[in-house]
C-alpha positions, 0 to 999 in steps of 0.5 A: 294475105291481106289486101294491103300486102296485095297492094304492096306487091302490085305496086312493087310489080309496077316499080319493077316494070318501070325499073327494068323495062324503062316504062313510064308510070302510066304505061306500067299501070296499063300493063298491070291492069290488063294482067288477069287477076291483078288489080290496082286499088287506091292504096297500091296506086298511091304507093306506086305513084308516090314512090315514082314521083319521089324516086330521086329523094328516096334513092338518096335516103337509101344510098345514105343508109346502104353503106358500101352499096350503090343503088345500081349494084342492088338486086332490082327487086330489093332496090324496089322493095326498099323504095316502096317501103322508104316512101311509106315510112316517110309519108304515111301516118296510118301504118306503124314503121315496124309493120312497114318493115315487116311487110317489106321483109316478107315481100323480100322473102317471097320475091327475092333471094335468101339473104334479101330479107336481112339486107332489106331489114338492115337498110330499113332499120337505119331509115326509121329515123327519116320518118318526120316527127309529126308522123312518129307521134301518130302511131 
């Protein structure tokens, strides 16, 4: 497993802590930093902090793509995988959309239910169009 996957998984753990325990970003980082063997690198920190800062906007995008699904009804882990991947799709230039979606699907297979990977893939496939044109052209 690559270091970017580890970074995404650590960022996911941070988002999960904030979502389930109502921790703020700084408090969640402190908790994860104190966990043995869990390191937050620059990429992971950017993903976590960016997703946290744009959570309302990201949730609106996900809600519009997730027909008949309210954010509160989604499994917590799935909701946060979607948030993380949506942030990356809408803001990063260096990672192709298909790589972002594949990483999210693989993380869902590891951390969530048997059907989660299909759910995550379906929502993110609809969100491909949210990548700004300036990002799309720089694959």
